[in-house]
N, C-alpha and C positions, 0 to 999 in steps of 0.2 A: 330290357333294361328286365335287372330278375327281377320279383314279386318282392311283394314285403314279405318278409317273415313272417308265422299265426304257431301264435302264442295262447295255451290252453292253459287257461285257469279257472283251478277252482275251488271253492270254499264250505269250508261246512258252516251255517249257523244259525247259533241256537240265539232267540229270543238276545240277539245282541243289538245298542246299542249303536253301539262302534259300525253297523254292516257299510251306511253311508255314505261316515262321513273316510271312514274303509276305502270304498269304491269310489266317490269324489276323487279322491288326493288318489289312486292309485291311475285314473283314468287323467288324469291333470298333468303330474310325474311324468309320465311314458313319455317318452322324444317320437312317437305320430310314423315313428319307420319300421313298424309291424304292424301284424293285426288283431287284438282283442277274442279272443274269443273269452269270454270271462263268463264262468255255472256258478252258480251258486243254490244248494241244499237248504230252503232259506223254515225255516222251525220256527211258526210263529203264529201268530192267531188270522194272519191269513187277509188282515187288510192291504191289498200292491196294491194299493192308491195313491202309496206312500213314494214309490217312486214316481211315479206319471208325476209329483207333488216337486219332484227328487232335482224333476228336469231331464227322467226317459222321457224314451220317446217312445211305446211300444202301439207294437207292431204285428205282434200275432198271441189269443191263446187256441193250446193244443193241448195230447195230453204225451206224457213218456208214463209208458206203466201207468197203472191208476192215480196219479196222482196231476192237478196240473199245473200248465208248464208256462212260462210264460216269458215270448222278450222282445227284449228290448233295444232299440238304437243308440247309443250316444255318439256324438265325436267318431262317424266312424266303424264303432266299435260293436259288435255284440256281449251285450246281458241273458243271460236263461238264467232264469229265476224259475227253480223248479220250487212251491209250495205246496207246504205241507205242512198241521192243524199238529203246533210242536206235544202234542199228547200224543200222535201218532211217535214219534223218534223214537228209532231206537237204540242211539250213538256217533260218534264223532264218526269213522271208519264206513255206518254204513248208509251217511251223510254223505259221505268222502267218496263211497264206492256207487251213486245214484245219482251223481255228478260226471263220472267216467260214461256212465252213459251215452251221453251229453257230447262225447266225444266229434272235432269231427277233424277229423286230418288238417288237425295242427302237428307244424313242425316242434313243436317245444310244448311242455306240460310244466305251469306252477303248480304245488299247493302250497296255499300257506289257510290259515284264520281270519277271520271273521275284525282279526281285530287291528287292521295294520299300517302304516307308512313306509312311506318308499323316497329314497334318491328321484333324481333326476334322473330321467331314461337312465331309469333302473333295467327296465330292460333290452335295452341296449347294449349294458353291463353287461347281464349276467347269463343276457346268446355266447358276449366278448368273452365270460371268465372261461365260457364253459368251453369257447370251440380251445385256444389255451388250454385245457387239459387233456382237450383227443387226443395234445402233444408226448402224456400220459402214459392217457390211459382210454383205454378203448371202450368202456362208457360208463362214466365217471361219471359223475350223483352233484353238483353244487347243497351242502345247504347245513344251517346251525341253528343256534335260536342266536336270536335278532336281537342287537343290545335292544333297552325296554322304553315309554314313552309314557308319558300320563296328557290322556281327553283332555284337552285348553291348554300344551304343561308343552305346546311344542315346542319353545326354542331352549325349553330344558333336553329335548332327546339325549339320553346313556349313548356318550364316544368310543366306542370299545366297539370288542372284534373278539371268539369267541370258540373254546375248542371243546365238542364234545366229550366227556369222562366219567368210569365206574365212577358211580354215586354205591354203588353195595349192592341185596341182598335187601332183599322186605323177606317182613316172614313166609309169607305162602309164595316165596323162591324169586319173586318174576327180578330181573337189573333194574335197579334204578340206576338213573344220567342223571350228572349233571354237566355245569359248561368251569371251566377259566380259562383266563382272558393272553393274547396270545400277540408278538407280535409278530410280525414276519411276511421281506416283497411277493410272498406270494400264496398263494393256497398250500395249508396245506392238509394231508391226510389222516384221515380217521377211520374208527372203527362204527361211530355211528353215522343211522339221524336225528335229524326233527321234524312231526308229524306237521307239525305248524310250519318248514321252511325244507321245499324242498322245490329244487329248480335241475331240468337231466331232458332230453329229448325224448319222444316220445311214446313209441316204441314202449317206453318204461312201463308209463298205463296200459299195453296190451299182457307186459312179462312179467311186471309185480304190481299188481294191479292189490287196491285197499277192501281189505275181507271184513265185509259186511259183518261175520259176527263179535267183531273181536270190538267189547266195547267202548274199552276206558285203558287199563296197562296194562301196558304188556305192546302194545302198540306200536310204539317209538326202536322196541330188543325184536319185535317178528320180522320187524319190515324192513333194519337196515339187512338180519337176518338170510330170508330171501332175498333182497335186496344187492348182494355178495354171490350167493350161490348160483342165483341167477346173470352174477359176471362181471355185478355195475364195482364200482370202486368209489370211496367219498369219500371230497374233498369239503372243507369248513378253506373260505370265504377271508382275504388272511385285510378286504378292506367292507365297510359299510353299504348292503343291500338296500334293507326296508329294517324295518324298529318292529318293534309288539309290544302289545301292552299285555303287562305280567301282574298279576294277586290280583284284579280284574271283583274288588272284597261288591259285595254287595249288589253286584249281577246275577241275573234267573242264573240257574244251573239245569242241569239231566237231576240229578238227586235230589236236587230240591221239589224238583217241583215230578220223580216219579217217585210218588215216595208208598204208603199201606193206606192215611188216607187219597189217596185216588185211585191206590185200585180200588179201592172198598167202596166208590164214586160213579166205576164203572169208568172213567179214566183211563183209563190203561188196561194190558189187557197183560201185563208183567214191573213189577216192581224195579227197583235200573242194579239193585244188587244182584238176584236176582240172574240175568244180562251179564253183571263183573262178576260171576261166578263161575259161568259156561265158557268165557271169554279166556280169562285166566286159565283155567282147565285147556285150551285148543292151544293156548299158549305155551300152556309146559310140553302138551304133544307136540307141539313142533319144536320145542329147543329141545324135546332128546328130556327132558326132566320127566314124566311121569311115558308112559306105557298105556297106548290103545290100538288099537286097530279100526281105523278111518279114513274113508278117502278126504282129505282138504280140498284137490280141485283147483282150483286157476288155481288158489292159494297155500299151497305146500310152496317144499323149497326148491330151488331148482339142480339142475344139474352138471353143471359147468363147475363147481367148485365142493365140496363141503361144505357141513356143520364142521367138523370136527377142524378145521382149515381153519374159518370162521374161529375158531374157541383160542389156536393157537398166535389168528393173528391182533384177536382186542389183548391176551392174554389175561383168554380168561374157564372157568369153567363152569357151566349149565347148569348141570347134577350136584353138585358140592359147590356149588355159590362162593368162588373162593376167586381166588383172582394172585399174579405175579407180585413180587412186594415190588416192583417196581410199578404197576398199576396204580398204587393207591399211595406212593410214597413224594415226594416231594418235586418227581416228576409230570408226574400223571401220563405217564402215556398210555397212549392206546391208540396202538397201532404197530402191529410190528412189522418187518416187508419181513420176504425170502419165503420159502419154503420150512417146516417147521425143522424143528433141531434136537436135535434126540435131544433125550431124554426131560429135556425143557418142563415135563407135570411134574415131573421131582421139588420145584423150587416150588407150586404152587400155594401162596398162603388163607388158609382162615382168618379172617375177624368175627372176632365174639363180643358183644357183647349186653352186661345184663347190671342192671341196679338190684343190688341184693339187700331188702330189708329185713331190721332184728330187732327184736322187741325182745323188752324190757324183762320179761318173766322166763323167755322163751334162752335168754345165756345166763338161768338156776342165777345169778347170778344182781348183784346192783350194782347199778351204771355206772355212783364212784364210787367203785371195790378196784376198777377197775387202773392200772396203768396201764398198755396196750388192747388192741382191735389185731391179730393176726387173723386176714383173709387168705384162700388159699384154693387158689384151682386145680384140678388132672386128670388127668387118661381113666379111659383105666384099669390103665399097665397103671395105674401110681407115679407116671412120671405130673412136676410138677410142671404147670402150662406157666400159673403168675401168678404172683403173690402181691398183697396191700400189705401195708401194714399201720396201724391208727395211733400216734401219739396220745394225749390230751386232749392237747393243742383241737386235730382233727377232729375225735370223739367229741371236746366236747359244740366245738361248731356242728356238728352233727348232731345231736344232742338238740340246739338249737330251734334247729327249724324244725325236724318231725315234731316240736309242743313237751317232750324230756321219753318218751315215756316206751317210743325208741325212735333206731335211727341207719340210715337212707343209706349204701357205699355204691357206690359205680366204677364198675368192673370193662377193661377193654385194652385190649389183646390182640394178638394175631400172632400162627402155629405155623407148621409144615400142616396140610389139611389132612396128612397119617396120622397126627394124633389132637383127637377134636375131646374140648372138655363135657367131661365125665358130672363131677362127684364135686360142692364147696365144704368150706374144712374151712369152717367159725370159728379161734382159738381165743380165749380170755383173761390174761393176765390179773395176776392181780399181784395190789400191792400184797395185802397179806397173806397169803398164802400162793401164790407161783402162779403155775399152768391149772387151769378151770379146766370142767369138762366142756371137749369138739360139741359144735352143734355141727353135726352134715349132712345138705341135701344134696338130693340129683341137680342136674345142672337146670 
């Protein structure tokens, strides 16, 4: 008889009241046909008796590095609780990295957040789906943003599946993701993965371990690129495997605890935004957005595929923060198969968004004199990229929103990446005098 397949489950938990319900649900819904080694980096107040009160049997207390490690048993499965005071936390990826050090040669790995619910037989379903994908990819990964649930309302869990797509780029040039629903009779290929749900063969832990210096933002795109360059292919499941608790208003967060007051009190060594600043720089160096000589060690790119090949497969440019039209269009394409096609980069387009506030005194005329207002955006070569004309009704609405002393105009448009916005020209047309003075601002 074949031995049970082993699954190493990694959970980073920060003061999360949903951790114990998640553990119970995971174990209750498992098939019993696999051996689970669940490892939790538990960043909390250290009251380990909560796990005993919840029915877990304490087998051993030991150490993992400088941290206390409690090993529990439950229904033939192993639960490892790495106990860390929450003021000592260094972020989500740091916690995930500590979990990975406790891997014990299981066959598969599952990375989730500490607020999830599961389908019946989730373990066998995930293994089966991954094995099916082995027919298409040598190194598949299953990942997505699971549908949502609300604690206490488990009967109302969402019933959809989604795939990850580009949402845009932050002001700090970090690629950001969102998801769109889809229907299919098989998993669909994608470029991006979700930190809150990754299932793969366990060699993924060795080849693409979590980077402990990435704090939060940038975690998913850094991991996706590293996975791709190590030869992994990402697949979004066509069926629900688990649910995730989104929003989590009024729940503890590291950025509400690791603040100025905590630093002044000596509770923490570094405020959260300092870790975040250094983390984002690390992500930007990895993605080629910034240049800096450094050795990323185990947390760099692989050598099976290149960063440029990832950009083509995803239809984006990290350095220019731009994407192909079909990436941001109605089809929201997130993966382009095959080798890069010649000239594909010339089709990349940039999305620009800006809200322009126009004060009464800036125009040199009374708003009552306006017949219409023309706002134009131009490139450095004086190419008109976008124009917007506000007539009387729109002017009145905009003024009403701002109390009558100024108005705001929202501009959103796409252009070829060779044509970047450079200047805004605001041109009033007056009832009595025609064109008024043009107001010019840099973009």
